[in-house]
Backbone bond lengths (Angstrom), bond angles and torsions (degrees), N, CA, C in turn:
res aa  C-N    CA-C-N  psi(-1)  N-CA   C-N-CA  omega(-1)  CA-C   N-CA-C  phi
1 X - - - 1.456 - - 1.531 109.05 -
2 X 1.336 116.76 126.30 1.458 121.24 -174.89 1.525 113.38 -102.53
3 X 1.338 117.01 11.77 1.456 121.04 -175.47 1.525 110.15 -124.61
4 X 1.342 116.72 139.25 1.460 121.11 169.35 1.524 108.07 -129.48
5 X 1.319 116.75 163.19 1.459 121.85 -177.45 1.517 109.87 -117.66
6 X 1.322 116.03 135.46 1.462 121.65 177.41 1.521 108.18 -140.02
7 X 1.325 116.15 122.85 1.462 123.10 -178.29 1.527 112.17 50.01
8 X 1.319 115.47 41.83 1.451 120.94 175.57 1.516 115.73 81.78
9 X 1.334 117.50 -0.96 1.466 121.60 179.81 1.522 109.63 -109.10
10 X 1.311 117.21 138.68 1.468 121.89 178.56 1.531 109.87 -89.90
11 X 1.323 116.11 136.90 1.461 123.18 -179.50 1.526 109.64 -128.80
12 X 1.326 115.54 151.08 1.464 120.15 169.88 1.529 108.61 -87.71
13 X 1.321 116.87 139.04 1.461 121.10 173.74 1.529 108.57 -60.12
14 X 1.333 115.44 143.14 1.461 120.86 -178.56 1.522 109.91 -91.18
15 X 1.316 116.05 123.61 1.465 121.10 -177.21 1.524 109.01 -122.29
16 X 1.327 116.18 116.52 1.467 121.41 -179.80 1.523 108.37 -146.83
17 X 1.331 115.81 145.71 1.468 119.68 -177.79 1.524 112.55 -64.11
18 X 1.357 116.94 -33.95 1.470 118.60 -178.05 1.527 109.06 -69.46
19 X 1.314 116.58 125.78 1.466 123.22 -178.24 1.529 112.72 66.77
20 X 1.336 116.62 9.16 1.470 121.32 177.48 1.529 110.77 46.27
21 X 1.334 115.38 58.78 1.465 120.62 -171.46 1.531 113.77 -58.87
22 X 1.321 117.93 -26.05 1.465 120.18 -179.47 1.523 112.12 -65.86
23 X 1.348 116.76 -12.57 1.461 120.40 -176.80 1.522 113.77 -107.62
24 X 1.329 117.50 2.02 1.458 118.58 -175.59 1.527 112.23 -146.07
25 X 1.331 115.42 -170.87 1.463 121.71 -173.96 1.523 114.45 -66.60
26 X 1.336 117.93 -18.11 1.470 120.04 176.72 1.535 111.27 -58.09
27 X 1.318 116.54 -26.68 1.464 121.21 -178.95 1.521 112.35 -58.61
28 X 1.339 116.84 -30.22 1.469 120.03 178.98 1.527 112.29 -108.63
29 X 1.323 117.12 -31.90 1.468 119.93 -179.08 1.529 111.47 -59.75
30 X 1.310 116.20 -48.68 1.465 119.91 -173.50 1.529 112.35 -66.26
31 X 1.333 120.41 -45.69 1.470 117.94 177.20 1.535 113.18 -59.84
32 X 1.328 116.83 -39.66 1.469 120.09 -179.97 1.526 110.62 -63.13
33 X 1.334 116.31 -48.71 1.465 120.05 -179.16 1.527 111.08 -67.44
34 X 1.328 117.02 -37.35 1.470 120.26 -179.97 1.529 111.89 -62.63
35 X 1.304 117.25 -29.78 1.461 120.24 177.86 1.527 110.25 -60.52
36 X 1.319 116.03 -44.09 1.473 121.32 176.26 1.526 110.47 -68.19
37 X 1.324 115.19 -45.25 1.465 121.51 -177.02 1.525 111.24 -59.53
38 X 1.327 116.60 -49.57 1.469 120.55 -177.03 1.526 112.03 -66.24
39 X 1.322 116.35 -35.53 1.468 119.56 177.09 1.528 110.35 -63.94
40 X 1.345 116.39 -45.77 1.468 120.34 179.89 1.526 110.90 -64.77
41 X 1.324 115.77 -41.92 1.469 120.22 -178.62 1.526 110.86 -64.08
42 X 1.329 117.50 -40.94 1.459 120.74 -179.18 1.526 111.99 -66.90
43 X 1.331 116.00 -20.40 1.463 120.68 177.93 1.532 112.26 -101.97
44 X 1.344 115.39 14.87 1.472 121.69 178.04 1.524 112.63 56.18
45 X 1.311 115.82 37.51 1.455 120.37 179.15 1.523 110.56 -89.20
46 X 1.310 115.67 155.80 1.465 121.28 -178.44 1.526 109.64 -83.98
47 X 1.339 115.72 127.84 1.466 121.80 -173.69 1.529 110.40 -120.15
48 X 1.331 115.10 137.16 1.464 122.34 173.90 1.519 108.32 -123.97
49 X 1.320 116.22 136.01 1.464 120.57 173.56 1.525 109.11 -112.81
50 X 1.317 116.22 130.60 1.464 122.29 176.33 1.527 107.26 -100.17
51 X 1.326 116.04 110.75 1.458 121.25 -173.13 1.519 109.52 96.89
52 X 1.311 117.07 126.20 1.464 121.64 -174.67 1.531 110.42 -83.84
53 X 1.320 116.19 93.24 1.469 120.58 -179.08 1.527 111.97 -119.17
54 X 1.320 117.29 -55.92 1.460 119.84 -173.06 1.524 113.63 -60.52
55 X 1.330 117.54 -29.85 1.470 119.12 -177.03 1.521 112.55 -67.13
56 X 1.334 118.05 -13.17 1.471 120.84 175.16 1.530 111.18 -75.67
57 X 1.333 115.59 -13.45 1.458 120.24 -176.42 1.529 113.45 -119.92
58 X 1.326 116.27 -23.59 1.465 121.64 -178.16 1.520 109.41 -141.79
59 X 1.335 117.11 150.49 1.466 120.30 175.69 1.526 108.49 -63.95
60 X 1.327 117.65 125.65 1.472 119.65 -175.32 1.523 112.98 -70.79
61 X 1.316 115.28 133.13 1.465 121.81 175.43 1.521 109.88 -122.78
62 X 1.317 116.11 12.15 1.457 121.77 -176.35 1.522 109.34 -130.73
63 X 1.316 116.47 170.68 1.462 122.03 178.99 1.526 109.06 -83.64
64 X 1.332 115.33 137.72 1.464 121.54 -179.35 1.528 108.54 -126.64
65 X 1.331 116.29 134.04 1.463 120.91 173.76 1.520 108.17 -113.37
66 X 1.314 116.41 120.19 1.465 122.03 177.76 1.516 107.80 -146.70
67 X 1.298 116.43 121.54 1.468 121.44 -172.76 1.523 113.42 -60.70
68 X 1.327 117.24 -37.21 1.452 117.86 -171.51 1.509 117.49 -125.21
69 X 1.336 118.03 -4.94 1.463 119.45 -177.35 1.523 109.87 -106.67
70 X 1.314 115.71 125.99 1.458 121.39 -176.39 1.530 110.71 -90.19
71 X 1.334 115.66 154.74 1.453 119.91 177.94 1.512 111.38 166.29
72 X 1.323 115.19 175.35 1.457 121.67 179.76 1.535 109.64 -63.60
73 X 1.343 115.30 133.19 1.468 122.57 179.08 1.527 113.63 67.39
74 X 1.349 117.59 10.08 1.460 120.65 -178.01 1.534 110.47 -95.11
75 X 1.322 115.27 124.28 1.462 121.95 175.18 1.520 107.31 -96.36
76 X 1.331 116.66 118.78 1.464 120.79 -177.24 1.528 110.50 -87.62
77 X 1.325 113.84 84.54 1.456 120.73 -178.25 1.523 108.73 -146.77
78 X 1.309 116.36 149.14 1.457 121.25 175.77 1.525 108.46 -67.80
79 X 1.331 117.33 130.29 1.456 120.77 -177.14 1.526 111.72 -61.79
80 X 1.309 117.39 -23.54 1.468 120.16 177.51 1.525 110.93 -63.68
81 X 1.333 116.45 -32.89 1.466 120.98 -176.32 1.526 113.61 -101.10
82 X 1.323 117.89 -10.12 1.456 120.69 -173.85 1.528 111.83 -65.43
83 X 1.337 115.00 130.97 1.456 121.66 176.58 1.522 108.58 -128.37
84 X 1.322 116.03 152.81 1.460 120.89 -179.27 1.520 109.51 -143.18
85 X 1.348 117.34 139.06 1.470 119.53 176.83 1.528 111.18 -68.72
86 X 1.336 116.67 -19.27 1.461 121.25 179.05 1.520 110.06 -108.15
87 X 1.314 116.31 146.94 1.455 121.62 174.49 1.528 108.26 -93.85
88 X 1.321 115.99 153.78 1.459 121.33 -173.89 1.526 111.29 -106.74
89 X 1.328 115.08 136.16 1.460 120.83 177.48 1.522 111.23 -74.92
90 X 1.323 115.36 -31.89 1.459 120.71 179.01 1.522 109.55 -138.95
91 X 1.323 115.67 129.69 1.468 121.81 171.92 1.522 106.35 -120.89
92 X 1.325 115.85 130.22 1.458 121.25 -178.15 1.527 110.18 -123.17
93 X 1.315 115.55 154.68 1.461 120.12 176.56 1.523 108.42 -155.23
94 X 1.324 116.26 126.41 1.462 122.12 -177.71 1.525 109.52 -113.88
95 X 1.330 115.70 112.67 1.475 122.37 177.72 1.529 112.09 44.09
96 X 1.325 115.46 55.42 1.467 121.48 -179.61 1.524 112.21 -125.78
97 X 1.318 118.03 -40.56 1.466 120.95 -174.82 1.522 112.69 -57.90
98 X 1.327 117.55 -33.42 1.465 120.37 -177.13 1.530 112.66 -67.60
99 X 1.345 117.40 -13.65 1.469 120.84 179.02 1.538 111.91 -89.70
100 X 1.336 116.67 -20.14 1.464 120.31 -176.08 1.521 110.06 -69.26
101 X 1.338 115.73 123.83 1.455 120.96 -177.84 1.515 113.67 75.69
102 X 1.322 116.95 5.27 1.469 122.04 -178.72 1.513 111.18 -122.61
103 X 1.326 115.67 -43.24 1.468 121.38 178.28 1.516 109.50 -135.78
104 X 1.319 116.83 47.53 1.454 120.36 177.39 1.517 109.50 -68.45
105 X 1.316 115.27 162.82 1.467 119.61 -176.35 1.523 112.17 -67.84
106 X 1.346 117.26 -21.29 1.468 119.49 176.82 1.521 111.77 -81.53
107 X 1.342 116.46 -10.22 1.455 119.59 179.60 1.519 113.80 84.21
108 X 1.328 117.26 4.69 1.461 120.03 -179.32 1.530 110.37 -76.02
109 X 1.338 115.15 155.76 1.466 120.55 173.54 1.516 107.66 -124.16
110 X 1.316 116.04 115.40 1.456 122.09 -177.61 1.526 108.65 -145.73
111 X 1.339 117.64 96.15 1.466 120.94 -176.98 1.525 114.05 -59.98
112 X 1.339 116.56 -21.38 1.465 119.19 -178.97 1.528 112.19 -79.35
113 X 1.319 116.81 -15.00 1.469 119.68 -174.40 1.521 112.41 -64.26
114 X 1.324 117.30 -35.78 1.465 119.88 -179.31 1.530 110.86 -66.70
115 X 1.331 117.19 -29.66 1.471 120.68 176.88 1.524 109.54 -64.93
116 X 1.335 116.39 -42.71 1.467 120.68 177.22 1.519 111.05 -66.05
117 X 1.338 116.33 -37.08 1.462 120.53 179.57 1.525 110.79 -63.11
118 X 1.323 116.62 -45.85 1.461 120.17 -178.82 1.525 110.73 -68.78
119 X 1.314 116.76 -33.79 1.468 119.96 176.11 1.522 110.21 -61.13
120 X 1.334 116.96 -41.71 1.462 120.00 178.61 1.525 111.32 -70.20
121 X 1.331 116.57 -40.09 1.471 120.14 177.28 1.524 109.80 -58.65
122 X 1.316 116.71 -43.16 1.467 120.87 179.33 1.530 110.75 -59.05
123 X 1.351 116.50 -37.61 1.463 120.62 -178.89 1.522 112.29 -70.20
124 X 1.347 116.57 -16.88 1.462 121.26 -179.29 1.525 112.97 -89.38
125 X 1.320 116.90 -5.11 1.465 120.99 -179.08 1.523 111.69 -79.07
126 X 1.321 115.20 138.43 1.462 121.29 172.80 1.524 108.92 -74.56
127 X 1.309 117.15 169.24 1.461 121.28 175.47 1.534 109.01 -57.76
128 X 1.319 115.92 131.50 1.473 123.28 -176.63 1.524 112.86 66.62
129 X 1.344 116.95 15.36 1.457 120.50 178.09 1.521 111.88 -73.80
130 X 1.329 115.17 163.40 1.469 122.02 -178.07 1.527 109.68 -128.24
131 X 1.322 115.60 135.46 1.459 121.89 168.60 1.522 106.92 -111.64
132 X 1.328 116.24 116.08 1.463 121.59 -179.57 1.526 108.42 -119.05
133 X 1.334 117.01 132.11 1.461 119.46 -177.10 1.520 110.71 -143.90
134 X 1.318 114.61 157.76 1.463 121.46 173.85 1.527 108.61 -121.63
135 X 1.329 114.84 147.29 1.470 120.98 175.01 1.530 108.73 -144.67
136 X 1.332 117.41 144.48 1.466 119.85 176.64 1.528 111.01 -81.63
137 X 1.311 116.72 134.98 1.467 121.00 177.90 1.525 109.19 -75.54
138 X 1.343 115.92 137.11 1.453 121.42 174.41 1.515 115.33 89.30
139 X 1.336 118.14 -5.35 1.470 120.19 -179.06 1.528 110.64 -76.67
140 X 1.322 116.34 -42.04 1.460 122.92 -179.38 1.524 106.61 -129.92
141 X 1.329 116.76 101.22 1.462 121.88 -173.60 1.530 111.57 -62.00
142 X 1.334 117.65 -38.29 1.461 120.57 179.00 1.523 110.82 -63.62
143 X 1.329 116.09 -39.01 1.460 119.49 178.47 1.528 110.81 -70.17
144 X 1.337 117.14 -36.51 1.466 120.93 175.39 1.531 110.11 -57.08
145 X 1.329 115.83 -41.25 1.468 119.65 179.50 1.526 110.83 -67.21
146 X 1.339 116.32 -39.34 1.462 120.23 176.61 1.520 110.76 -58.40
147 X 1.335 116.16 -40.72 1.457 120.51 178.91 1.524 111.68 -69.13
148 X 1.338 117.07 -44.62 1.462 120.33 -176.36 1.526 111.61 -64.32
149 X 1.335 116.88 -28.89 1.465 121.62 178.00 1.528 111.84 -90.43
150 X 1.323 115.41 0.70 1.473 123.78 -179.30 1.527 111.93 52.02
151 X 1.324 115.87 43.05 1.465 120.20 177.24 1.526 112.05 -69.74
152 X 1.341 117.03 -13.24 1.462 120.86 179.38 1.531 111.68 -93.75
153 X 1.339 116.58 -1.48 1.470 121.61 -179.52 1.530 111.73 53.64
154 X 1.315 114.97 52.17 1.463 121.70 -179.72 1.531 108.93 -76.74
155 X 1.318 115.86 137.14 1.460 120.24 -178.80 1.522 112.95 -79.09
156 X 1.340 116.13 -33.80 1.467 118.52 -177.81 1.529 109.22 -151.18
157 X 1.330 116.07 133.14 1.467 121.14 176.02 1.523 108.91 -123.23
158 X 1.326 116.32 131.81 1.467 123.19 172.43 1.527 107.28 -119.97
159 X 1.312 115.88 160.81 1.462 119.90 -177.26 1.521 111.18 -135.21
160 X 1.324 114.56 149.00 1.458 122.30 173.80 1.530 107.22 -130.80
161 X 1.328 116.17 141.52 1.467 118.76 176.28 1.520 110.22 -126.62
162 X 1.317 114.06 145.55 1.458 120.40 177.07 1.520 108.41 -80.37
163 X 1.341 116.48 134.02 1.463 119.23 -173.41 1.531 114.04 -120.58
164 X 1.341 117.07 1.64 1.465 117.73 -177.88 1.519 111.84 -155.47
165 X 1.320 114.33 161.30 1.464 121.38 177.98 1.516 111.04 -62.38
166 X 1.348 117.41 -32.87 1.462 120.34 -177.72 1.538 112.32 -87.78
167 X 1.328 116.42 22.82 1.469 123.81 168.89 1.530 113.56 67.30
168 X 1.335 115.77 44.20 1.458 120.92 170.68 1.532 108.49 -90.63
169 X 1.330 115.68 143.51 1.461 121.30 -176.57 1.512 111.01 -127.18
170 X 1.351 114.64 154.50 1.455 120.28 177.85 1.515 109.79 -143.14
171 X 1.339 115.64 143.15 1.464 120.94 177.54 1.528 108.98 -69.23
172 X 1.332 115.95 144.97 1.458 120.01 -176.64 1.520 110.29 -152.12
173 X 1.316 116.57 178.83 1.463 121.81 175.95 1.523 109.62 -88.54
174 X 1.328 115.40 163.22 1.469 119.26 177.24 1.523 110.61 -61.78
175 X 1.340 116.32 -36.89 1.462 120.03 179.96 1.511 113.11 -59.38
176 X 1.326 116.92 -28.01 1.461 121.00 -179.05 1.526 112.87 -76.88
177 X 1.332 116.94 -17.03 1.473 118.61 -177.55 1.526 112.50 -121.75
178 X 1.333 116.89 7.73 1.464 119.36 -174.70 1.530 112.17 -58.26
179 X 1.327 117.02 -29.16 1.471 121.13 179.56 1.526 112.83 -102.89
180 X 1.316 117.45 9.86 1.471 120.62 -177.22 1.527 111.40 -61.34
181 X 1.311 115.78 141.21 1.461 122.19 178.99 1.519 109.99 -110.64
182 X 1.315 114.91 149.23 1.461 120.31 175.02 1.528 108.26 -81.37
183 X 1.335 116.13 126.22 1.465 120.53 177.86 1.515 115.16 84.44
184 X 1.330 118.03 4.62 1.461 121.09 -178.78 1.535 109.94 -146.81
185 X 1.326 119.39 126.53 1.472 127.31 7.34 1.529 114.04 -85.90
186 X 1.344 116.32 -11.19 1.459 119.86 -179.52 1.523 110.24 -105.90
187 X 1.338 118.46 158.92 1.471 120.66 178.23 1.531 111.48 -62.55
188 X 1.319 115.57 151.94 1.463 123.09 176.65 1.532 110.16 64.69
189 X 1.338 117.43 -153.25 1.464 120.12 -176.63 1.520 110.90 -69.35
190 X 1.325 115.57 138.71 1.453 121.35 173.75 1.528 111.24 -104.08
191 X 1.325 115.82 -7.78 1.458 121.88 176.00 1.520 108.58 -158.91
192 X 1.333 115.79 147.06 1.465 119.87 174.80 1.523 109.03 -131.27
193 X 1.323 114.10 152.43 1.458 120.75 172.46 1.521 108.48 -109.18
194 X 1.320 115.40 141.62 1.454 121.47 176.37 1.523 106.66 -117.22
195 X 1.325 116.44 111.93 1.454 120.93 -176.25 1.508 111.59 -105.26
196 X 1.331 116.17 147.27 1.457 120.95 179.45 1.525 109.24 -133.44
197 X 1.325 114.97 129.15 1.455 122.35 175.56 1.524 107.98 -120.33
198 X 1.309 116.24 129.22 1.455 122.00 -177.22 1.518 110.96 -110.55
199 X 1.332 116.16 136.75 1.469 120.52 179.21 1.525 109.83 -79.25
């Protein structure tokens, strides 16, 4: 089956050789985020990506902030410090927030750093702007706790869980994935959260 459903909309699983997306959470993360991305792009809205992900699959036409990964349109700056004279209508992030303060390039571990990062991201949103992000459940336990306590003041959280060896996914409640582990029983993420913050 090549279709999954998220918030009442049907999507095709994303299959690309880079990162072997057909075998992991990218298969659902990218279609979900692209729905927001394509809508904003068609309306000539300003888009920022936190973490250089989409450019591995499509030629970048938007601004990207990534502290350590180089590439076209990529600004190599810590998102905590990033400032822009323009506000963004859409900010997206795919499996990036869980690394902030956990696997930074300096090797530091600071669970509070992601809270500061999201606070700055929120300040970069234009009026009525949206910040939409995905994170794998169970990859960073401290970050999972930050999410469960809603320390990021997220307006809406949705969840997807992996239900088969052949990487089929289904939308679910947070209660259904609260104990989900990364890499068990299936490789890579077994559940993801999709968070939305509105300006």
